[in-house]
PyMOL commands that place a pseudoatom at each C-alpha (Angstrom):
pseudoatom trace, name=CA, resn=MET, resi=1, chain=A, elem=C, hetatm=0, pos=[0.000, 0.000, 0.000]
pseudoatom trace, name=CA, resn=GLY, resi=2, chain=A, elem=C, hetatm=0, pos=[1.486, 3.365, -1.044]
pseudoatom trace, name=CA, resn=TRP, resi=3, chain=A, elem=C, hetatm=0, pos=[1.634, 6.126, 1.514]
pseudoatom trace, name=CA, resn=PRO, resi=4, chain=A, elem=C, hetatm=0, pos=[2.799, 9.483, 0.064]
pseudoatom trace, name=CA, resn=THR, resi=5, chain=A, elem=C, hetatm=0, pos=[4.967, 11.456, 2.418]
pseudoatom trace, name=CA, resn=GLY, resi=6, chain=A, elem=C, hetatm=0, pos=[2.419, 14.265, 2.295]
pseudoatom trace, name=CA, resn=ILE, resi=7, chain=A, elem=C, hetatm=0, pos=[-0.254, 12.035, 3.819]
pseudoatom trace, name=CA, resn=LYS, resi=8, chain=A, elem=C, hetatm=0, pos=[2.129, 10.875, 6.519]
pseudoatom trace, name=CA, resn=ARG, resi=9, chain=A, elem=C, hetatm=0, pos=[3.045, 14.448, 7.307]
pseudoatom trace, name=CA, resn=LEU, resi=10, chain=A, elem=C, hetatm=0, pos=[-0.644, 15.424, 7.368]
pseudoatom trace, name=CA, resn=ALA, resi=11, chain=A, elem=C, hetatm=0, pos=[-1.300, 12.707, 9.938]
pseudoatom trace, name=CA, resn=LEU, resi=12, chain=A, elem=C, hetatm=0, pos=[1.480, 14.186, 12.034]
pseudoatom trace, name=CA, resn=ALA, resi=13, chain=A, elem=C, hetatm=0, pos=[0.962, 17.831, 11.135]
pseudoatom trace, name=CA, resn=ALA, resi=14, chain=A, elem=C, hetatm=0, pos=[-0.631, 18.652, 14.444]
pseudoatom trace, name=CA, resn=ALA, resi=15, chain=A, elem=C, hetatm=0, pos=[2.628, 17.993, 16.275]
pseudoatom trace, name=CA, resn=GLY, resi=16, chain=A, elem=C, hetatm=0, pos=[2.101, 19.308, 19.728]
pseudoatom trace, name=CA, resn=ALA, resi=17, chain=A, elem=C, hetatm=0, pos=[-1.705, 19.195, 19.477]
pseudoatom trace, name=CA, resn=PRO, resi=18, chain=A, elem=C, hetatm=0, pos=[-3.463, 17.007, 22.053]
pseudoatom trace, name=CA, resn=LEU, resi=19, chain=A, elem=C, hetatm=0, pos=[-4.885, 14.465, 19.568]
pseudoatom trace, name=CA, resn=ALA, resi=20, chain=A, elem=C, hetatm=0, pos=[-1.658, 13.980, 17.659]
pseudoatom trace, name=CA, resn=ALA, resi=21, chain=A, elem=C, hetatm=0, pos=[0.277, 13.685, 20.877]
pseudoatom trace, name=CA, resn=ALA, resi=22, chain=A, elem=C, hetatm=0, pos=[-2.155, 11.110, 22.191]
pseudoatom trace, name=CA, resn=LEU, resi=23, chain=A, elem=C, hetatm=0, pos=[-1.918, 8.998, 19.026]
pseudoatom trace, name=CA, resn=THR, resi=24, chain=A, elem=C, hetatm=0, pos=[1.849, 9.145, 19.116]
pseudoatom trace, name=CA, resn=MET, resi=25, chain=A, elem=C, hetatm=0, pos=[1.926, 8.046, 22.745]
pseudoatom trace, name=CA, resn=VAL, resi=26, chain=A, elem=C, hetatm=0, pos=[-0.381, 5.115, 22.009]
pseudoatom trace, name=CA, resn=MET, resi=27, chain=A, elem=C, hetatm=0, pos=[1.722, 3.851, 19.120]
pseudoatom trace, name=CA, resn=LEU, resi=28, chain=A, elem=C, hetatm=0, pos=[5.000, 4.352, 20.921]
pseudoatom trace, name=CA, resn=ALA, resi=29, chain=A, elem=C, hetatm=0, pos=[3.924, 3.058, 24.299]
pseudoatom trace, name=CA, resn=GLY, resi=30, chain=A, elem=C, hetatm=0, pos=[6.894, 1.521, 26.057]
pseudoatom trace, name=CA, resn=PRO, resi=31, chain=A, elem=C, hetatm=0, pos=[8.904, 1.649, 29.261]
pseudoatom trace, name=CA, resn=ALA, resi=32, chain=A, elem=C, hetatm=0, pos=[9.124, 5.288, 30.290]
pseudoatom trace, name=CA, resn=ALA, resi=33, chain=A, elem=C, hetatm=0, pos=[12.665, 4.847, 31.498]
pseudoatom trace, name=CA, resn=ALA, resi=34, chain=A, elem=C, hetatm=0, pos=[13.921, 3.152, 28.326]
pseudoatom trace, name=CA, resn=ALA, resi=35, chain=A, elem=C, hetatm=0, pos=[17.093, 4.810, 27.109]
pseudoatom trace, name=CA, resn=PRO, resi=36, chain=A, elem=C, hetatm=0, pos=[18.648, 4.754, 23.631]
pseudoatom trace, name=CA, resn=GLN, resi=37, chain=A, elem=C, hetatm=0, pos=[21.153, 1.941, 23.120]
pseudoatom trace, name=CA, resn=PRO, resi=38, chain=A, elem=C, hetatm=0, pos=[24.635, 2.341, 21.605]
pseudoatom trace, name=CA, resn=ALA, resi=39, chain=A, elem=C, hetatm=0, pos=[24.635, 2.520, 17.805]
pseudoatom trace, name=CA, resn=ALA, resi=40, chain=A, elem=C, hetatm=0, pos=[25.261, -0.835, 16.138]
pseudoatom trace, name=CA, resn=LEU, resi=41, chain=A, elem=C, hetatm=0, pos=[26.756, 0.504, 12.904]
pseudoatom trace, name=CA, resn=GLU, resi=42, chain=A, elem=C, hetatm=0, pos=[27.553, 3.829, 11.307]
pseudoatom trace, name=CA, resn=LEU, resi=43, chain=A, elem=C, hetatm=0, pos=[25.414, 5.077, 8.426]
pseudoatom trace, name=CA, resn=GLN, resi=44, chain=A, elem=C, hetatm=0, pos=[26.780, 3.698, 5.175]
pseudoatom trace, name=CA, resn=ALA, resi=45, chain=A, elem=C, hetatm=0, pos=[26.954, 5.959, 2.136]
pseudoatom trace, name=CA, resn=SER, resi=46, chain=A, elem=C, hetatm=0, pos=[25.617, 3.145, -0.087]
pseudoatom trace, name=CA, resn=SER, resi=47, chain=A, elem=C, hetatm=0, pos=[22.587, 2.501, 2.119]
pseudoatom trace, name=CA, resn=HIS, resi=48, chain=A, elem=C, hetatm=0, pos=[19.078, 3.820, 1.596]
pseudoatom trace, name=CA, resn=VAL, resi=49, chain=A, elem=C, hetatm=0, pos=[18.898, 6.658, 4.103]
pseudoatom trace, name=CA, resn=TYR, resi=50, chain=A, elem=C, hetatm=0, pos=[15.615, 8.175, 5.274]
pseudoatom trace, name=CA, resn=SER, resi=51, chain=A, elem=C, hetatm=0, pos=[14.527, 10.441, 8.120]
pseudoatom trace, name=CA, resn=THR, resi=52, chain=A, elem=C, hetatm=0, pos=[12.070, 9.813, 10.929]
pseudoatom trace, name=CA, resn=LEU, resi=53, chain=A, elem=C, hetatm=0, pos=[8.852, 11.840, 10.968]
pseudoatom trace, name=CA, resn=ILE, resi=54, chain=A, elem=C, hetatm=0, pos=[8.393, 11.745, 14.752]
pseudoatom trace, name=CA, resn=ALA, resi=55, chain=A, elem=C, hetatm=0, pos=[10.579, 11.849, 17.841]
pseudoatom trace, name=CA, resn=GLY, resi=56, chain=A, elem=C, hetatm=0, pos=[11.227, 8.758, 19.938]
pseudoatom trace, name=CA, resn=LEU, resi=57, chain=A, elem=C, hetatm=0, pos=[10.452, 6.173, 17.250]
pseudoatom trace, name=CA, resn=HIS, resi=58, chain=A, elem=C, hetatm=0, pos=[10.787, 2.639, 18.613]
pseudoatom trace, name=CA, resn=VAL, resi=59, chain=A, elem=C, hetatm=0, pos=[13.102, 0.131, 16.940]
pseudoatom trace, name=CA, resn=ARG, resi=60, chain=A, elem=C, hetatm=0, pos=[11.602, -3.326, 17.438]
pseudoatom trace, name=CA, resn=LYS, resi=61, chain=A, elem=C, hetatm=0, pos=[12.807, -6.925, 17.290]
pseudoatom trace, name=CA, resn=THR, resi=62, chain=A, elem=C, hetatm=0, pos=[10.200, -7.954, 14.693]
pseudoatom trace, name=CA, resn=PRO, resi=63, chain=A, elem=C, hetatm=0, pos=[7.800, -5.980, 12.428]
pseudoatom trace, name=CA, resn=THR, resi=64, chain=A, elem=C, hetatm=0, pos=[4.959, -5.594, 14.898]
pseudoatom trace, name=CA, resn=THR, resi=65, chain=A, elem=C, hetatm=0, pos=[3.994, -3.116, 17.596]
pseudoatom trace, name=CA, resn=ALA, resi=66, chain=A, elem=C, hetatm=0, pos=[3.833, -6.042, 20.039]
pseudoatom trace, name=CA, resn=ALA, resi=67, chain=A, elem=C, hetatm=0, pos=[7.541, -6.898, 19.596]
pseudoatom trace, name=CA, resn=PRO, resi=68, chain=A, elem=C, hetatm=0, pos=[10.170, -5.993, 22.207]
pseudoatom trace, name=CA, resn=VAL, resi=69, chain=A, elem=C, hetatm=0, pos=[11.779, -2.554, 21.853]
pseudoatom trace, name=CA, resn=LEU, resi=70, chain=A, elem=C, hetatm=0, pos=[15.497, -2.764, 21.054]
pseudoatom trace, name=CA, resn=ALA, resi=71, chain=A, elem=C, hetatm=0, pos=[16.195, 0.979, 20.939]
pseudoatom trace, name=CA, resn=ILE, resi=72, chain=A, elem=C, hetatm=0, pos=[14.536, 4.396, 20.818]
pseudoatom trace, name=CA, resn=LEU, resi=73, chain=A, elem=C, hetatm=0, pos=[15.527, 6.864, 18.115]
pseudoatom trace, name=CA, resn=GLY, resi=74, chain=A, elem=C, hetatm=0, pos=[16.074, 10.570, 18.683]
pseudoatom trace, name=CA, resn=PRO, resi=75, chain=A, elem=C, hetatm=0, pos=[14.206, 13.644, 17.450]
pseudoatom trace, name=CA, resn=ALA, resi=76, chain=A, elem=C, hetatm=0, pos=[12.147, 13.900, 14.285]
pseudoatom trace, name=CA, resn=GLY, resi=77, chain=A, elem=C, hetatm=0, pos=[14.541, 14.031, 11.340]
pseudoatom trace, name=CA, resn=THR, resi=78, chain=A, elem=C, hetatm=0, pos=[16.884, 11.357, 12.735]
pseudoatom trace, name=CA, resn=LYS, resi=79, chain=A, elem=C, hetatm=0, pos=[18.529, 9.610, 9.783]
pseudoatom trace, name=CA, resn=VAL, resi=80, chain=A, elem=C, hetatm=0, pos=[18.331, 5.811, 9.498]
pseudoatom trace, name=CA, resn=SER, resi=81, chain=A, elem=C, hetatm=0, pos=[19.869, 3.314, 7.070]
pseudoatom trace, name=CA, resn=VAL, resi=82, chain=A, elem=C, hetatm=0, pos=[17.243, 0.973, 5.631]
pseudoatom trace, name=CA, resn=ASP, resi=83, chain=A, elem=C, hetatm=0, pos=[18.217, -2.508, 4.450]
pseudoatom trace, name=CA, resn=CYS, resi=84, chain=A, elem=C, hetatm=0, pos=[14.915, -4.175, 3.481]
pseudoatom trace, name=CA, resn=TRP, resi=85, chain=A, elem=C, hetatm=0, pos=[11.166, -4.207, 4.105]
pseudoatom trace, name=CA, resn=ALA, resi=86, chain=A, elem=C, hetatm=0, pos=[8.712, -6.702, 5.591]
pseudoatom trace, name=CA, resn=ARG, resi=87, chain=A, elem=C, hetatm=0, pos=[4.962, -6.886, 6.149]
pseudoatom trace, name=CA, resn=GLY, resi=88, chain=A, elem=C, hetatm=0, pos=[3.868, -6.580, 9.746]
pseudoatom trace, name=CA, resn=SER, resi=89, chain=A, elem=C, hetatm=0, pos=[1.186, -5.165, 11.987]
pseudoatom trace, name=CA, resn=SER, resi=90, chain=A, elem=C, hetatm=0, pos=[-0.790, -2.170, 10.744]
pseudoatom trace, name=CA, resn=VAL, resi=91, chain=A, elem=C, hetatm=0, pos=[0.169, 1.346, 11.814]
pseudoatom trace, name=CA, resn=PHE, resi=92, chain=A, elem=C, hetatm=0, pos=[-2.632, 3.675, 10.719]
pseudoatom trace, name=CA, resn=GLY, resi=93, chain=A, elem=C, hetatm=0, pos=[-3.343, 1.325, 7.792]
pseudoatom trace, name=CA, resn=ASP, resi=94, chain=A, elem=C, hetatm=0, pos=[0.313, 0.947, 6.714]
pseudoatom trace, name=CA, resn=ARG, resi=95, chain=A, elem=C, hetatm=0, pos=[1.616, -2.627, 7.140]
pseudoatom trace, name=CA, resn=ILE, resi=96, chain=A, elem=C, hetatm=0, pos=[5.128, -2.043, 5.767]
pseudoatom trace, name=CA, resn=TRP, resi=97, chain=A, elem=C, hetatm=0, pos=[8.040, -2.098, 8.218]
pseudoatom trace, name=CA, resn=TYR, resi=98, chain=A, elem=C, hetatm=0, pos=[11.710, -1.508, 7.487]
pseudoatom trace, name=CA, resn=LEU, resi=99, chain=A, elem=C, hetatm=0, pos=[14.752, -3.276, 8.833]
pseudoatom trace, name=CA, resn=ILE, resi=100, chain=A, elem=C, hetatm=0, pos=[17.257, -0.545, 9.684]
pseudoatom trace, name=CA, resn=THR, resi=101, chain=A, elem=C, hetatm=0, pos=[20.957, -1.128, 10.343]
pseudoatom trace, name=CA, resn=ALA, resi=102, chain=A, elem=C, hetatm=0, pos=[21.936, 2.287, 11.688]
pseudoatom trace, name=CA, resn=PRO, resi=103, chain=A, elem=C, hetatm=0, pos=[21.959, 4.057, 14.064]
pseudoatom trace, name=CA, resn=HIS, resi=104, chain=A, elem=C, hetatm=0, pos=[20.476, 0.853, 15.573]
pseudoatom trace, name=CA, resn=THR, resi=105, chain=A, elem=C, hetatm=0, pos=[19.457, -2.522, 14.177]
pseudoatom trace, name=CA, resn=GLY, resi=106, chain=A, elem=C, hetatm=0, pos=[15.816, -3.627, 14.114]
pseudoatom trace, name=CA, resn=PHE, resi=107, chain=A, elem=C, hetatm=0, pos=[12.415, -2.890, 12.567]
pseudoatom trace, name=CA, resn=VAL, resi=108, chain=A, elem=C, hetatm=0, pos=[10.622, 0.461, 12.421]
pseudoatom trace, name=CA, resn=ALA, resi=109, chain=A, elem=C, hetatm=0, pos=[7.148, 1.225, 11.068]
pseudoatom trace, name=CA, resn=GLY, resi=110, chain=A, elem=C, hetatm=0, pos=[7.203, 2.655, 7.544]
pseudoatom trace, name=CA, resn=PHE, resi=111, chain=A, elem=C, hetatm=0, pos=[4.413, 5.069, 8.443]
pseudoatom trace, name=CA, resn=TYR, resi=112, chain=A, elem=C, hetatm=0, pos=[6.932, 7.090, 10.445]
pseudoatom trace, name=CA, resn=LEU, resi=113, chain=A, elem=C, hetatm=0, pos=[9.701, 7.300, 7.802]
pseudoatom trace, name=CA, resn=SER, resi=114, chain=A, elem=C, hetatm=0, pos=[10.178, 9.755, 4.919]
pseudoatom trace, name=CA, resn=THR, resi=115, chain=A, elem=C, hetatm=0, pos=[10.039, 7.015, 2.280]
pseudoatom trace, name=CA, resn=GLY, resi=116, chain=A, elem=C, hetatm=0, pos=[7.464, 8.684, 0.023]
pseudoatom trace, name=CA, resn=ARG, resi=117, chain=A, elem=C, hetatm=0, pos=[5.564, 5.410, -0.342]
pseudoatom trace, name=CA, resn=ASP, resi=118, chain=A, elem=C, hetatm=0, pos=[5.657, 1.945, 1.218]
pseudoatom trace, name=CA, resn=PRO, resi=119, chain=A, elem=C, hetatm=0, pos=[7.394, -0.230, 0.272]
pseudoatom trace, name=CA, resn=ALA, resi=120, chain=A, elem=C, hetatm=0, pos=[9.882, 2.373, -0.936]
pseudoatom trace, name=CA, resn=ALA, resi=121, chain=A, elem=C, hetatm=0, pos=[11.274, 2.118, -4.455]
pseudoatom trace, name=CA, resn=GLY, resi=122, chain=A, elem=C, hetatm=0, pos=[14.558, 0.228, -4.653]
pseudoatom trace, name=CA, resn=ILE, resi=123, chain=A, elem=C, hetatm=0, pos=[14.260, -1.431, -1.236]
pseudoatom trace, name=CA, resn=PRO, resi=124, chain=A, elem=C, hetatm=0, pos=[14.314, -5.256, -1.435]
pseudoatom trace, name=CA, resn=SER, resi=125, chain=A, elem=C, hetatm=0, pos=[12.075, -7.556, 0.569]
pseudoatom trace, name=CA, resn=CYS, resi=126, chain=A, elem=C, hetatm=0, pos=[13.684, -8.968, 3.686]
pseudoatom trace, name=CA, resn=THR, resi=127, chain=A, elem=C, hetatm=0, pos=[12.634, -12.477, 2.627]
pseudoatom trace, name=CA, resn=ALA, resi=128, chain=A, elem=C, hetatm=0, pos=[14.676, -12.276, -0.576]
pseudoatom trace, name=CA, resn=GLY, resi=129, chain=A, elem=C, hetatm=0, pos=[18.022, -12.736, 1.170]
pseudoatom trace, name=CA, resn=HIS, resi=130, chain=A, elem=C, hetatm=0, pos=[20.667, -15.444, 1.023]
pseudoatom trace, name=CA, resn=VAL, resi=131, chain=A, elem=C, hetatm=0, pos=[19.994, -18.567, 3.101]
pseudoatom trace, name=CA, resn=PHE, resi=132, chain=A, elem=C, hetatm=0, pos=[22.747, -20.430, 4.982]
pseudoatom trace, name=CA, resn=GLU, resi=133, chain=A, elem=C, hetatm=0, pos=[22.855, -22.972, 7.807]
pseudoatom trace, name=CA, resn=THR, resi=134, chain=A, elem=C, hetatm=0, pos=[24.408, -22.803, 11.251]
pseudoatom trace, name=CA, resn=LEU, resi=135, chain=A, elem=C, hetatm=0, pos=[27.432, -24.997, 11.967]
pseudoatom trace, name=CA, resn=ILE, resi=136, chain=A, elem=C, hetatm=0, pos=[26.781, -25.228, 15.709]
pseudoatom trace, name=CA, resn=ALA, resi=137, chain=A, elem=C, hetatm=0, pos=[23.759, -25.557, 17.946]
pseudoatom trace, name=CA, resn=ARG, resi=138, chain=A, elem=C, hetatm=0, pos=[22.385, -22.591, 19.916]
pseudoatom trace, name=CA, resn=LEU, resi=139, chain=A, elem=C, hetatm=0, pos=[24.231, -19.888, 17.967]
pseudoatom trace, name=CA, resn=HIS, resi=140, chain=A, elem=C, hetatm=0, pos=[23.785, -16.480, 19.585]
pseudoatom trace, name=CA, resn=VAL, resi=141, chain=A, elem=C, hetatm=0, pos=[22.130, -13.644, 17.652]
pseudoatom trace, name=CA, resn=ARG, resi=142, chain=A, elem=C, hetatm=0, pos=[23.557, -10.346, 18.903]
pseudoatom trace, name=CA, resn=ARG, resi=143, chain=A, elem=C, hetatm=0, pos=[22.603, -6.685, 18.730]
pseudoatom trace, name=CA, resn=ALA, resi=144, chain=A, elem=C, hetatm=0, pos=[25.926, -5.668, 17.156]
pseudoatom trace, name=CA, resn=PRO, resi=145, chain=A, elem=C, hetatm=0, pos=[28.763, -7.548, 15.386]
pseudoatom trace, name=CA, resn=THR, resi=146, chain=A, elem=C, hetatm=0, pos=[30.764, -8.327, 18.505]
pseudoatom trace, name=CA, resn=THR, resi=147, chain=A, elem=C, hetatm=0, pos=[30.814, -11.038, 21.139]
pseudoatom trace, name=CA, resn=ALA, resi=148, chain=A, elem=C, hetatm=0, pos=[30.420, -8.290, 23.737]
pseudoatom trace, name=CA, resn=ALA, resi=149, chain=A, elem=C, hetatm=0, pos=[27.006, -7.215, 22.378]
pseudoatom trace, name=CA, resn=PRO, resi=150, chain=A, elem=C, hetatm=0, pos=[23.759, -8.246, 24.113]
pseudoatom trace, name=CA, resn=VAL, resi=151, chain=A, elem=C, hetatm=0, pos=[22.181, -11.523, 22.963]
pseudoatom trace, name=CA, resn=LEU, resi=152, chain=A, elem=C, hetatm=0, pos=[18.823, -10.959, 21.229]
pseudoatom trace, name=CA, resn=ALA, resi=153, chain=A, elem=C, hetatm=0, pos=[18.012, -14.613, 20.527]
pseudoatom trace, name=CA, resn=VAL, resi=154, chain=A, elem=C, hetatm=0, pos=[19.482, -18.107, 20.536]
pseudoatom trace, name=CA, resn=LEU, resi=155, chain=A, elem=C, hetatm=0, pos=[19.106, -20.227, 17.393]
pseudoatom trace, name=CA, resn=GLY, resi=156, chain=A, elem=C, hetatm=0, pos=[18.185, -23.898, 17.370]
pseudoatom trace, name=CA, resn=PRO, resi=157, chain=A, elem=C, hetatm=0, pos=[20.140, -27.047, 16.468]
pseudoatom trace, name=CA, resn=PHE, resi=158, chain=A, elem=C, hetatm=0, pos=[23.039, -27.512, 14.059]
pseudoatom trace, name=CA, resn=GLY, resi=159, chain=A, elem=C, hetatm=0, pos=[21.774, -26.850, 10.528]
pseudoatom trace, name=CA, resn=THR, resi=160, chain=A, elem=C, hetatm=0, pos=[19.229, -24.163, 11.453]
pseudoatom trace, name=CA, resn=LYS, resi=161, chain=A, elem=C, hetatm=0, pos=[18.516, -22.068, 8.346]
pseudoatom trace, name=CA, resn=VAL, resi=162, chain=A, elem=C, hetatm=0, pos=[19.036, -18.306, 8.532]
pseudoatom trace, name=CA, resn=THR, resi=163, chain=A, elem=C, hetatm=0, pos=[18.360, -15.542, 6.008]
pseudoatom trace, name=CA, resn=VAL, resi=164, chain=A, elem=C, hetatm=0, pos=[21.350, -13.218, 5.609]
pseudoatom trace, name=CA, resn=LYS, resi=165, chain=A, elem=C, hetatm=0, pos=[20.990, -9.635, 4.379]
pseudoatom trace, name=CA, resn=CYS, resi=166, chain=A, elem=C, hetatm=0, pos=[24.488, -8.174, 4.675]
pseudoatom trace, name=CA, resn=TRP, resi=167, chain=A, elem=C, hetatm=0, pos=[27.864, -8.437, 6.414]
pseudoatom trace, name=CA, resn=ALA, resi=168, chain=A, elem=C, hetatm=0, pos=[29.861, -6.188, 8.724]
pseudoatom trace, name=CA, resn=PRO, resi=169, chain=A, elem=C, hetatm=0, pos=[33.336, -6.327, 10.269]
pseudoatom trace, name=CA, resn=GLY, resi=170, chain=A, elem=C, hetatm=0, pos=[33.337, -7.080, 13.970]
pseudoatom trace, name=CA, resn=SER, resi=171, chain=A, elem=C, hetatm=0, pos=[35.173, -8.839, 16.763]
pseudoatom trace, name=CA, resn=SER, resi=172, chain=A, elem=C, hetatm=0, pos=[37.294, -11.856, 15.832]
pseudoatom trace, name=CA, resn=VAL, resi=173, chain=A, elem=C, hetatm=0, pos=[35.903, -15.368, 16.263]
pseudoatom trace, name=CA, resn=PHE, resi=174, chain=A, elem=C, hetatm=0, pos=[38.782, -17.813, 15.743]
pseudoatom trace, name=CA, resn=GLY, resi=175, chain=A, elem=C, hetatm=0, pos=[40.420, -15.319, 13.375]
pseudoatom trace, name=CA, resn=ASP, resi=176, chain=A, elem=C, hetatm=0, pos=[37.224, -14.561, 11.397]
pseudoatom trace, name=CA, resn=LYS, resi=177, chain=A, elem=C, hetatm=0, pos=[36.098, -10.932, 11.815]
pseudoatom trace, name=CA, resn=ILE, resi=178, chain=A, elem=C, hetatm=0, pos=[33.071, -11.118, 9.478]
pseudoatom trace, name=CA, resn=TRP, resi=179, chain=A, elem=C, hetatm=0, pos=[29.583, -11.046, 10.986]
pseudoatom trace, name=CA, resn=TYR, resi=180, chain=A, elem=C, hetatm=0, pos=[26.247, -11.317, 9.188]
pseudoatom trace, name=CA, resn=LEU, resi=181, chain=A, elem=C, hetatm=0, pos=[23.000, -9.485, 9.778]
pseudoatom trace, name=CA, resn=ILE, resi=182, chain=A, elem=C, hetatm=0, pos=[20.228, -12.080, 9.637]
pseudoatom trace, name=CA, resn=VAL, resi=183, chain=A, elem=C, hetatm=0, pos=[16.508, -11.351, 9.368]
pseudoatom trace, name=CA, resn=THR, resi=184, chain=A, elem=C, hetatm=0, pos=[15.051, -14.836, 9.917]
pseudoatom trace, name=CA, resn=PRO, resi=185, chain=A, elem=C, hetatm=0, pos=[14.311, -16.701, 12.099]
pseudoatom trace, name=CA, resn=HIS, resi=186, chain=A, elem=C, hetatm=0, pos=[15.442, -13.737, 14.257]
pseudoatom trace, name=CA, resn=THR, resi=187, chain=A, elem=C, hetatm=0, pos=[16.942, -10.329, 13.538]
pseudoatom trace, name=CA, resn=GLY, resi=188, chain=A, elem=C, hetatm=0, pos=[20.497, -9.497, 14.596]
pseudoatom trace, name=CA, resn=PHE, resi=189, chain=A, elem=C, hetatm=0, pos=[24.140, -10.344, 13.990]
pseudoatom trace, name=CA, resn=VAL, resi=190, chain=A, elem=C, hetatm=0, pos=[25.776, -13.780, 13.985]
pseudoatom trace, name=CA, resn=ALA, resi=191, chain=A, elem=C, hetatm=0, pos=[29.448, -14.677, 13.616]
pseudoatom trace, name=CA, resn=GLY, resi=192, chain=A, elem=C, hetatm=0, pos=[30.353, -15.785, 10.101]
pseudoatom trace, name=CA, resn=PHE, resi=193, chain=A, elem=C, hetatm=0, pos=[32.645, -18.464, 11.493]
pseudoatom trace, name=CA, resn=TYR, resi=194, chain=A, elem=C, hetatm=0, pos=[29.550, -20.439, 12.497]
pseudoatom trace, name=CA, resn=LEU, resi=195, chain=A, elem=C, hetatm=0, pos=[27.656, -20.224, 9.170]
pseudoatom trace, name=CA, resn=SER, resi=196, chain=A, elem=C, hetatm=0, pos=[27.927, -22.392, 6.045]
pseudoatom trace, name=CA, resn=THR, resi=197, chain=A, elem=C, hetatm=0, pos=[29.022, -19.506, 3.855]
pseudoatom trace, name=CA, resn=GLY, resi=198, chain=A, elem=C, hetatm=0, pos=[32.121, -21.197, 2.410]
pseudoatom trace, name=CA, resn=ARG, resi=199, chain=A, elem=C, hetatm=0, pos=[34.163, -18.058, 2.934]
pseudoatom trace, name=CA, resn=ASP, resi=200, chain=A, elem=C, hetatm=0, pos=[33.735, -14.686, 4.617]
pseudoatom trace, name=CA, resn=PRO, resi=201, chain=A, elem=C, hetatm=0, pos=[32.445, -12.366, 3.405]
pseudoatom trace, name=CA, resn=ALA, resi=202, chain=A, elem=C, hetatm=0, pos=[30.302, -14.698, 1.303]
pseudoatom trace, name=CA, resn=ALA, resi=203, chain=A, elem=C, hetatm=0, pos=[30.031, -14.069, -2.441]
pseudoatom trace, name=CA, resn=GLY, resi=204, chain=A, elem=C, hetatm=0, pos=[27.062, -11.910, -3.390]
pseudoatom trace, name=CA, resn=ILE, resi=205, chain=A, elem=C, hetatm=0, pos=[26.484, -10.523, 0.107]
pseudoatom trace, name=CA, resn=GLN, resi=206, chain=A, elem=C, hetatm=0, pos=[26.766, -6.737, 0.363]
pseudoatom trace, name=CA, resn=ARG, resi=207, chain=A, elem=C, hetatm=0, pos=[28.318, -4.874, 3.249]
pseudoatom trace, name=CA, resn=CYS, resi=208, chain=A, elem=C, hetatm=0, pos=[25.809, -3.480, 5.764]
for i in range(1, 208): cmd.bond("trace and resi %d" % i, "trace and resi %d" % (i + 1))
show_as sticks, trace
zoom trace
């Protein structure tokens, strides 16, 4: 469903008005004390970069308003790097969500981004990625490409299939510093050393 930026802006035009503020609070309801998390990656010049249309936009683990909040973005106009889109829960009739990789990693509702329409032109579907298998059981999915980053999920047995979107340099795992951003069955970074890629970075995978 296309959503021109003008319509999005109209829905938010009453910034500061009681009704608009109330709607924003409903959609962004979350822990009042939640604080922004450290940035996972820097904005990449080759990425699709858009701006937020509201302040305090929540970055979520999956494309739904019921998913856990991974981070909270800054003021309206905050720039984000978009990697792909996915269908999720409706936000004012817009079911398109975007997987962002900077300044944090996770999903944000397309309704609140300056995309012009959803899904935005030139943005691939998150389900069209490269699929590999894990080489160990219970591989950790992390918020950033480092073993020091918080664990977002734990994958299943040896051979679990994951959908990879891009790669990023990170902390070394047995001499391998390449990590991959996966979007299924969970979203986050996994160490390339533990995936059946053949080599790192894998052929055909772009840098995040």
